[in-house]
C-alpha positions in Angstrom: 157.2 221.0 208.2 153.3 222.1 208.2 151.1 221.8 210.8 149.1 218.0 210.6 145.1 218.9 209.7 144.0 217.6 213.1 144.7 217.8 216.5 145.6 214.5 218.2 145.2 214.3 222.0 148.4 215.1 223.5 148.5 216.1 227.9 147.3 217.7 230.0 150.1 219.0 231.4 151.8 221.3 231.4 149.6 223.9 230.6 149.7 226.4 228.4 151.6 225.9 224.3 154.3 223.5 224.8 156.5 223.1 222.0 159.0 219.5 221.9 160.9 219.9 218.5 158.4 217.9 216.5 154.8 219.7 217.5 153.2 222.0 219.9 150.9 220.5 223.1 147.9 222.6 223.6 146.2 222.5 227.4 143.7 224.8 228.8 142.0 224.6 232.2 138.0 225.4 232.1 136.1 223.3 234.6 132.7 224.4 233.2 133.2 224.8 229.5 131.5 222.6 227.0 133.4 222.5 224.1 137.1 224.1 223.2 138.1 225.2 219.9 141.9 226.2 218.8 142.1 228.8 216.1 145.2 228.9 214.2 146.0 232.2 212.0 148.4 233.2 209.5 151.6 235.1 210.2 150.3 238.6 210.1 147.7 237.7 213.4 144.4 238.8 211.2 143.7 236.2 209.2 142.1 233.2 211.2 143.0 229.8 209.4 141.6 227.1 211.3 139.6 225.5 214.2 140.6 222.6 215.7 138.6 221.3 218.7 140.4 220.2 221.6 139.9 216.2 221.4 140.6 215.7 225.0 139.2 216.5 228.2 141.1 214.9 231.7 140.8 216.7 235.3 139.0 219.4 234.0 141.5 220.5 231.2 141.1 220.6 227.4 143.9 219.3 225.5 145.5 217.9 222.2 148.7 217.8 219.7 149.1 219.4 217.0 151.9 218.0 215.1 154.0 220.0 212.9 153.6 223.4 214.7 156.1 225.4 216.4 157.3 228.2 217.7 156.4 231.7 215.6 152.4 229.8 215.4 149.6 232.4 216.3 146.6 231.1 218.0 143.8 231.8 220.5 140.8 229.9 221.8 136.8 229.9 221.3 135.3 228.6 224.3 131.7 227.3 224.2 129.1 226.8 227.5 126.0 228.4 228.8 125.5 232.3 228.8 123.9 232.9 231.9 125.6 235.7 233.8 123.0 235.6 236.8 124.4 232.4 237.3 128.3 233.6 237.0 128.3 231.7 233.4 129.9 234.0 230.7 130.9 231.6 227.9 130.6 233.2 224.1 132.5 231.4 221.5 132.4 234.5 219.3 135.3 236.2 221.0 138.8 235.0 220.7 140.1 234.6 224.1 143.9 235.1 225.3 145.5 231.4 226.7 146.3 232.4 230.6 149.8 230.8 229.8 150.5 232.5 226.8 154.4 233.7 226.4 154.0 235.7 223.7 151.6 238.0 222.5 151.2 239.6 219.2 149.6 242.6 219.4 147.5 245.3 221.7 143.7 245.0 222.6 141.7 247.4 220.7 138.8 248.9 222.1 135.9 248.2 219.8 132.3 247.2 220.8 132.8 243.3 219.6 135.3 242.9 222.8 132.6 242.6 225.2 130.7 239.8 225.4 127.6 241.4 225.6 125.7 243.9 223.3 126.8 247.6 224.8 123.8 249.5 223.4 121.5 246.8 225.1 119.5 247.9 228.1 120.1 245.0 230.2 123.6 245.6 229.7 125.7 242.2 230.4 122.9 239.9 230.1 122.6 240.2 226.8 124.7 238.4 224.3 126.8 239.9 221.6 127.3 237.6 218.3 130.0 239.7 216.8 133.5 238.1 216.2 136.2 240.5 218.3 139.5 238.3 216.9 140.5 241.7 214.6 140.8 243.8 218.3 142.7 241.2 220.1 146.3 240.2 220.9 147.1 236.4 219.6 149.1 234.0 221.2 152.5 233.2 220.3 154.0 229.5 220.9 157.5 230.2 221.4 160.6 227.7 221.8 161.1 226.5 225.5 164.2 228.1 227.6 166.3 226.8 229.7 166.7 228.3 233.4 168.7 231.1 233.9 172.3 230.4 235.1 172.1 230.5 239.2 175.5 231.0 239.9 175.0 234.9 238.0 172.5 235.9 240.6 174.5 238.6 242.4 172.8 237.0 245.8 172.3 240.9 247.6 171.5 240.5 251.2 168.5 241.9 252.5 170.4 244.0 254.8 172.6 245.6 252.3 169.5 245.8 249.5 168.8 249.4 248.4 166.1 249.1 245.8 165.1 251.4 243.1 161.6 251.6 242.1 161.7 252.5 238.1 159.3 252.4 235.2 161.1 250.6 232.2 159.9 253.3 230.2 159.8 256.4 231.6 163.4 255.6 232.9 165.0 255.1 229.8 162.8 257.1 226.9 165.0 260.4 226.5 168.2 259.2 227.6 170.6 260.7 225.4 173.1 258.0 226.1 170.9 255.0 225.2 170.3 254.0 221.2 167.1 255.3 219.8 165.9 251.8 219.4 166.7 251.0 222.8 164.9 253.5 224.9 162.0 252.8 226.7 162.6 249.1 226.4 164.2 246.4 228.7 167.6 246.8 226.2 167.7 250.2 227.3 167.5 249.3 231.0 170.3 247.2 230.6 171.8 249.5 228.2 175.6 250.6 229.4 174.7 253.8 230.3 171.8 253.0 232.9 173.7 250.4 234.4 176.6 252.9 234.8 174.4 254.9 236.5 172.8 252.3 238.8 176.3 251.4 240.1 176.8 254.8 240.6 174.0 255.9 242.3 174.9 252.9 244.6 171.3 250.6 243.7 171.5 246.7 244.7 167.9 246.2 243.1 165.6 247.6 240.7 162.1 246.8 241.0 160.0 247.1 237.7 156.9 248.5 237.9 154.6 246.1 235.9 156.3 244.2 232.8 153.8 241.8 232.1 151.2 242.1 229.5 148.8 244.6 230.3 145.4 246.7 228.8 143.9 249.6 228.5 140.9 250.5 230.8 137.9 251.5 228.7 137.5 255.1 229.6 141.1 255.5 229.2 140.8 254.4 225.4 137.4 257.0 225.2 140.4 259.8 226.2 143.1 258.4 224.0 145.3 257.9 227.0 146.9 254.7 227.9 147.5 252.3 230.8 151.3 253.4 231.1 152.2 252.0 234.8 150.3 248.5 233.7 148.3 247.5 236.7 145.8 245.8 234.4 147.3 242.3 233.8 146.1 240.1 230.9 149.0 237.6 230.6 150.9 236.4 233.5 153.8 234.5 231.5 154.2 237.5 228.6 156.3 240.0 228.8 154.5 243.2 227.6 155.5 244.1 223.7 155.7 247.8 224.5 159.1 247.0 226.2 160.7 243.9 224.3 159.8 240.2 224.1 160.9 237.2 226.6 164.7 237.1 224.7 165.5 240.7 225.3 164.3 240.8 229.2 166.2 237.8 229.8 169.1 239.7 228.3 168.5 242.5 230.1 168.7 240.6 233.4 171.8 238.7 232.8 173.3 242.2 231.8 172.1 243.2 235.4 173.1 240.4 237.3 176.7 240.5 235.9 177.1 244.1 237.2 176.1 242.8 240.4 172.1 244.1 240.0 169.7 242.1 241.4 165.5 242.6 239.7 162.5 242.0 241.4 159.0 242.4 239.4 156.0 244.4 240.7 153.3 242.0 239.9 149.2 242.1 239.8 148.0 238.4 240.8 145.1 240.3 242.5 142.7 241.3 239.5 142.8 241.1 236.0 142.4 243.6 232.9 138.8 242.6 232.7 137.5 245.2 235.0 134.0 244.2 236.9 130.6 242.6 234.8 130.7 245.3 232.6 133.9 244.7 231.4 135.2 242.9 228.0 135.4 239.6 227.7 139.5 238.6 226.8 140.4 235.9 228.5 139.5 234.1 232.0 135.5 235.5 231.8 135.3 233.7 228.8 137.3 230.3 229.8 135.6 229.7 233.2 134.2 232.9 234.7 133.0 231.0 237.6 136.7 229.6 238.3 138.7 232.3 237.6 136.7 235.0 239.8 135.8 235.5 242.9 131.8 236.7 242.6 129.4 237.7 245.1 126.6 235.8 246.5 124.5 237.1 243.2 126.9 235.7 240.9 126.1 238.2 238.0 128.7 240.4 240.4 132.1 240.4 241.2 133.9 241.1 244.6 135.8 244.0 244.4 138.5 244.5 247.6 140.9 245.7 244.9 139.0 248.9 243.8 139.4 247.4 240.2 136.2 245.7 239.2 137.2 241.9 239.9 139.4 239.9 242.3 141.1 236.4 241.0 140.0 233.4 243.0 143.1 232.0 244.4 141.2 229.8 246.7 140.6 227.6 243.7 143.7 225.2 243.1 143.6 225.4 239.3 143.8 229.4 239.7 146.3 229.2 242.4 148.5 226.8 239.9 148.3 229.6 237.4 149.6 232.2 240.0 152.4 229.9 241.2 153.5 228.5 237.8 154.0 232.2 236.6 156.1 233.8 239.4 158.1 230.1 239.1 158.3 230.9 235.0 160.1 234.3 235.9 162.0 233.1 238.6 163.7 230.4 236.7 163.0 230.9 233.3 163.6 235.0 233.4 165.8 234.7 236.6 164.1 237.3 238.4 165.4 237.6 241.9 162.4 238.6 243.9 158.4 240.0 243.7 156.8 243.0 244.8 153.1 242.1 245.1 150.2 244.6 244.5 147.7 244.6 247.3 149.1 241.2 248.3 146.1 241.3 251.5 143.9 240.5 248.9 145.9 237.0 247.7 146.1 236.3 251.4 142.4 236.2 252.1 140.4 232.8 252.6 136.6 232.8 252.7 136.9 236.4 252.9 139.3 237.4 255.1 142.8 237.6 255.4 144.6 234.4 256.9 148.4 233.6 256.8 147.2 230.2 255.7 145.5 231.2 252.7 145.7 229.1 250.1 148.5 231.7 248.1 150.8 232.5 251.1 151.1 228.6 252.2 151.5 227.9 248.9 154.6 230.9 248.9 155.9 229.6 251.8 156.3 225.8 250.8 157.6 226.3 247.2 160.9 225.2 247.2 161.9 228.4 244.5 159.4 231.2 245.4 160.5 230.7 249.0 163.9 231.6 248.8 162.9 235.0 246.4 162.7 238.4 247.7 159.2 238.6 248.9 157.9 242.0 249.3 153.8 242.7 249.7 151.8 246.1 249.4 150.0 245.1 252.7 146.6 246.1 251.7 143.8 246.3 249.8 140.2 248.0 249.6 138.3 245.2 251.6 137.0 245.1 255.4 139.9 244.5 257.2 142.2 245.3 254.3 145.5 247.3 256.3 147.5 244.3 257.1 150.7 245.8 257.8 152.7 243.8 259.8 150.8 240.7 259.6 152.2 239.0 256.6 154.7 235.8 257.9 158.1 236.0 257.7 160.0 236.1 255.2 158.4 238.6 253.5 159.0 242.2 253.7 156.6 244.9 253.4 156.0 248.5 252.1 155.5 250.7 255.5 152.7 253.3 255.2 153.1 255.0 258.1 156.7 255.3 257.5 156.5 257.5 254.9 153.3 259.2 256.2 156.0 259.8 259.4 158.8 260.9 257.9 156.7 263.8 255.6 154.6 264.8 258.5 157.7 265.3 260.8 159.8 267.5 258.0 156.3 269.1 257.2 157.0 270.6 260.6 153.5 268.6 262.1 152.8 268.3 265.5 153.4 265.3 267.9 155.3 263.4 265.1 158.8 262.9 267.0 157.8 259.9 269.0 156.6 257.6 266.3 159.1 259.2 263.9 161.8 257.3 266.4 159.9 253.8 266.0 159.8 254.5 262.0 163.8 255.3 261.9 164.4 252.2 263.8 162.7 250.0 261.7 159.5 250.0 263.3 159.6 247.5 265.9 156.0 248.5 266.9 154.8 246.9 263.7 157.6 244.0 262.8 159.2 243.7 266.5 157.4 239.6 266.3 157.7 236.2 265.4 162.0 237.0 264.8 161.4 239.5 262.0 164.4 241.0 260.6 164.9 244.7 260.0 164.6 244.4 256.0 160.6 243.3 256.8 160.4 247.0 256.9 160.6 248.7 253.2 161.0 252.1 253.9 160.1 255.0 251.6 159.0 258.6 251.5 157.9 258.7 247.8 156.9 255.6 245.0 154.9 255.6 241.6 151.8 256.2 243.8 151.9 259.5 245.0 153.5 262.8 244.8 157.7 262.6 243.6 160.1 264.1 245.8 160.2 267.3 243.9 156.4 267.8 244.1 156.2 266.7 247.5 157.9 269.9 248.7 156.1 272.0 245.9 152.6 271.4 246.0 149.6 271.3 248.3 147.2 269.9 246.7 146.9 267.3 243.4 146.4 268.3 240.0 145.4 265.8 238.1 143.3 267.1 235.7 145.1 265.4 232.7 143.8 262.2 233.8 140.3 263.3 232.8 138.7 262.1 235.9 137.7 265.8 237.4 140.6 265.9 239.9 139.1 263.0 241.8 141.5 260.3 241.5 144.3 260.3 243.6 144.8 260.7 247.2 144.0 263.8 249.0 146.6 262.7 252.4 149.8 263.7 250.9 151.2 265.4 253.9 153.3 267.8 251.5 154.1 271.4 251.7 154.5 273.9 248.9 156.8 276.9 251.4 154.4 279.8 249.8 153.8 278.9 246.4 151.7 276.1 244.7 153.8 274.5 242.0 156.9 275.9 240.1 158.3 279.5 241.5 161.4 281.8 240.2 161.6 282.7 244.0 165.0 281.8 245.0 164.4 281.4 248.8 161.5 279.6 248.4 163.8 277.1 245.9 166.4 276.8 248.2 164.0 275.7 251.3 162.9 272.9 248.8 166.0 271.8 248.1 166.9 271.3 251.7 164.0 269.5 252.4 164.3 267.2 249.6 168.0 266.5 251.3 166.3 266.1 254.2 163.9 263.7 253.2 166.7 261.5 251.0 168.8 261.6 253.6 165.9 260.7 256.4 165.2 257.4 254.3 168.9 256.5 254.0 170.1 256.9 257.3 166.9 255.2 258.5 166.7 251.0 259.8 165.3 249.1 257.3 165.0 248.3 253.4 165.2 251.8 251.7 163.4 252.6 248.4 163.9 255.2 246.2 161.6 255.9 243.3 163.6 256.6 240.1 163.5 260.2 239.1 163.7 261.5 242.5 167.5 262.2 242.8 167.4 264.3 239.8 164.3 266.3 240.3 161.5 264.9 238.7 158.5 266.3 238.8 154.9 265.4 237.7 153.6 268.7 237.9 151.5 268.2 240.9 149.7 264.8 239.6 150.3 261.8 242.0 148.1 259.6 240.2 150.0 259.6 236.5 149.2 256.1 236.0 147.4 256.9 232.6 150.3 259.3 231.5 152.7 258.0 229.1 153.9 261.3 228.2 156.6 264.2 229.4 154.4 264.3 233.0 155.8 260.8 233.8 158.9 260.4 231.7 162.4 261.1 233.1 163.8 264.3 231.6 167.6 264.1 231.5 169.4 266.6 229.6 168.2 269.7 231.8 168.8 268.5 235.5 169.5 271.6 237.9 173.1 271.4 239.0 171.3 271.7 242.6 169.7 268.2 241.6 173.2 266.8 240.8 174.2 267.4 244.0 171.2 265.7 245.3 172.1 262.5 243.2 176.0 262.8 244.5 174.6 263.1 248.3 172.2 259.9 247.8 175.2 258.3 246.2 177.5 258.9 249.1 174.8 258.2 251.5 174.4 254.8 249.9 177.8 254.1 250.2 177.5 255.2 254.2 174.8 252.5 254.5 177.6 249.7 254.1 178.5 250.1 257.7 176.7 247.6 260.0 175.0 250.0 262.1 172.6 251.1 259.0 172.9 247.4 257.5 172.3 245.4 260.7 170.0 242.4 260.4 168.3 242.6 264.0 165.8 245.1 265.1 167.0 247.3 268.0 166.1 246.8 271.6 167.2 250.1 272.7 169.4 247.8 275.6 173.4 247.8 276.4 175.3 246.1 273.7 178.8 246.5 275.3 179.7 246.2 279.0 180.5 249.6 279.3 176.7 250.2 278.6 176.5 251.9 275.0 173.2 251.2 273.5 172.4 250.2 270.3 170.6 253.0 269.3 170.4 256.4 271.8 168.0 258.9 271.3 169.4 262.1 271.8 167.4 265.6 272.7 169.2 268.8 271.6 170.0 269.2 275.6 172.3 266.3 274.7 170.2 264.3 277.0 168.8 260.7 276.5 165.4 261.4 275.5 163.0 260.2 277.9 158.9 259.9 278.4 158.5 263.4 278.9 160.2 264.5 275.8 158.3 261.6 273.8 154.8 263.0 274.7 156.1 266.6 274.2 153.7 267.7 270.8 156.0 270.6 270.1 159.1 268.4 269.8 160.4 268.8 266.7 164.3 268.3 267.4 165.7 265.4 268.2 168.7 263.1 267.6 169.8 259.1 267.8 173.0 257.2 267.6 173.5 253.9 265.8 176.1 252.0 267.5 178.1 249.4 265.9 176.3 245.5 266.6 179.8 243.6 266.5 177.7 240.6 268.1 176.3 240.5 264.7 179.2 238.9 263.5 178.1 235.3 265.4 175.3 235.2 262.6 177.4 233.6 259.9 179.9 236.4 258.6 182.3 235.2 257.0 186.3 236.0 256.7 187.9 239.7 257.8 185.6 241.5 255.1 182.2 240.2 256.4 180.2 243.0 257.7 181.1 242.5 261.4 185.0 243.5 260.0 183.1 246.8 257.8 181.3 248.0 261.5 183.9 247.6 263.8 184.5 251.1 265.8 181.9 252.6 263.6 179.5 254.4 265.1 176.8 257.2 263.8 174.6 260.5 265.3 172.3 262.1 263.5 170.6 265.1 264.4 167.3 266.3 263.2 165.7 270.0 263.6 162.3 270.4 261.6 161.6 273.7 263.9 161.2 276.7 262.1 164.2 278.4 263.9 167.9 277.2 264.4 169.0 275.7 267.4 172.5 274.9 269.3 172.4 270.8 269.7 175.0 269.2 272.0 176.7 266.3 271.7 175.9 263.5 273.8 177.8 262.1 276.8 178.1 258.3 276.1 179.1 255.4 277.9 182.1 255.3 275.1 183.6 258.4 274.8 183.3 259.7 271.2 184.4 262.6 269.0 182.2 262.9 266.5 183.3 264.5 262.9 180.8 265.9 260.7 179.9 264.3 257.7 176.4 265.9 256.3 174.8 268.7 256.7 171.7 269.5 254.4 172.3 273.5 254.8 174.6 273.2 252.1 173.9 273.0 248.8 175.8 269.8 248.3 174.7 268.1 251.3 178.3 267.0 252.2 180.5 268.6 254.8 184.0 269.1 253.3 187.1 268.1 255.7 184.2 267.9 258.7 185.3 269.4 262.1 185.4 267.5 265.1 183.3 267.7 268.1 183.5 266.6 271.6 180.6 265.9 274.0 179.4 268.8 275.6 180.2 270.8 272.4 177.4 272.4 270.6 176.4 272.6 266.8 174.2 275.0 265.2 171.4 273.1 263.4 169.6 275.6 261.2 165.9 275.1 260.7 164.9 272.6 258.3 167.7 270.7 258.6 169.6 267.4 259.0 173.1 266.9 260.4 175.3 263.2 260.3 178.3 262.5 262.3 180.8 259.8 262.5 181.8 258.3 265.9 186.2 259.0 267.0 187.2 257.4 270.0 189.1 259.4 272.1 193.1 259.4 271.2 192.2 257.8 267.6 193.8 259.8 264.3 191.7 261.5 262.4 191.2 260.4 258.9 
């Protein structure tokens, strides 16, 4: 049935375009608009066929009902009102606007002058008014059929303490994988292909964290250089998948297949800002719908608050904008079936009246929401505003990216002085940061690398960033890399340097997976991915960023196998415990939950921690049977797994080998060698048994791991 020729009043809820089987209800929030027109396009999206004014305005929502309309209809809005940037008003009905609630977008933004609300050549810049129609250059919204909730019973529901996260880019991970069908490479279908699921399971990953998959736009300066925002941290559609990865159905299908394989899906989401940039940015959606409501503006409202460093900030203190964010989260959680969210620049989301507060509207809304509060919630706990570093200040049950963990591990293995004491806290779950309000070990999301910065290979190959390909004069990206090249900047044929780099990669990866807290790996590190020293490859949708699966060195195949072995090892309770260790006795005999030891086999004391030259340290993680009280069920619970298993880790970041003495503990353990990073595989075959007081030769730049054997127990 063809759509009717006029709009009926419809309803103000739900927001967006809602198909009910007979027609479509359109509802758009704008507190300051004077008129809203619904623009309908032909199936190609190139010809505007009709404009219909939304006939009703209820509770600051413009709405209308179009009988006979249905899924596949392409539309956009033109919003009328004052154009007075000095008062924060930027209405321009010549600009076709994306519905903030659009579930699907057709096409991408093309950077032509017409997409700006002002005359770009004007000396007054954004104070001028541009009359050109930009419809040919912006995406069209597509009406979709409603989706039923994804089956809750299919969720893997991995306990936090067993979670091992792999951060990945859907396109970069799959675009060159030879075992994925060519048409599926770079897409959601490729991510959930049999080959990729088998790889993730073999690696021991429980949870994938997808870099942004919402519809996003490029920045203007990238368009000038023929580059694209590959990472996608420039969102323009908070309900719509980015078309380059696939559509809603393919995303849901991917989530379903990953769930069937026991793998969770977390989305990296960007609600702190939109892709419209600063006052000189394009008018694509929010700016033209209601600039005063959607954005945090300065005292001079022509300009935007910019604690994000990206040009603007969404105004989550405005109830309807907060509703947009919460509705988006529930859409992805319920309809799309995701298991959690990582929030980009989350400190910006937690601001109220300009200051971070755990009782801010957003954080309060999340904690009271019956759906989102039960998701895995991870904060990037900083922004660029005043007091923007808020690590440790997010309320339970949030987890947080732990930047000091990353820096501390890098600096220790690089050989910096004075790192041992701080490192001990990081390896123990950072109790100095998270040891309050009953926060659990999972709160510390430990990582050595992530999308932002050097890859693992580059961390041991470069001492300076090499971002020239980004066309920003190598000014972008951090200079605080805490990296080392071991004699040559970049690739080298020197066998000695290459061997040392490979050993350091094993050290860094083993440290991450043997630390307390939630480990997060960056996809490609386990197979030697290099970006040629580019530590900010956000605009490199090419070989710089893509994983190369066909030419993996044997040494990196060994690293991948070591990672797989260590992820399996984390199933033992000493590594997957819930509670922060206290360094206190957990058994009548006096065995502590964590014991720090020196190379002499003695328990580390205050004098050792004050020693700036201390570059060798060890720790014993004891099985914590008391945690059975927290609800383990049956003989297969975590407590059953943990009984009798304690582990000793030795680390030597010095330039010289040393003899590390096995400690004498309250329980007379012997120790079986499992890992030694001086070996190319990292794994010790048929490990020898060592007794208290004996010594182990620990080479320079090396880590060793041992499993406990009680005296008299048979070797296995």
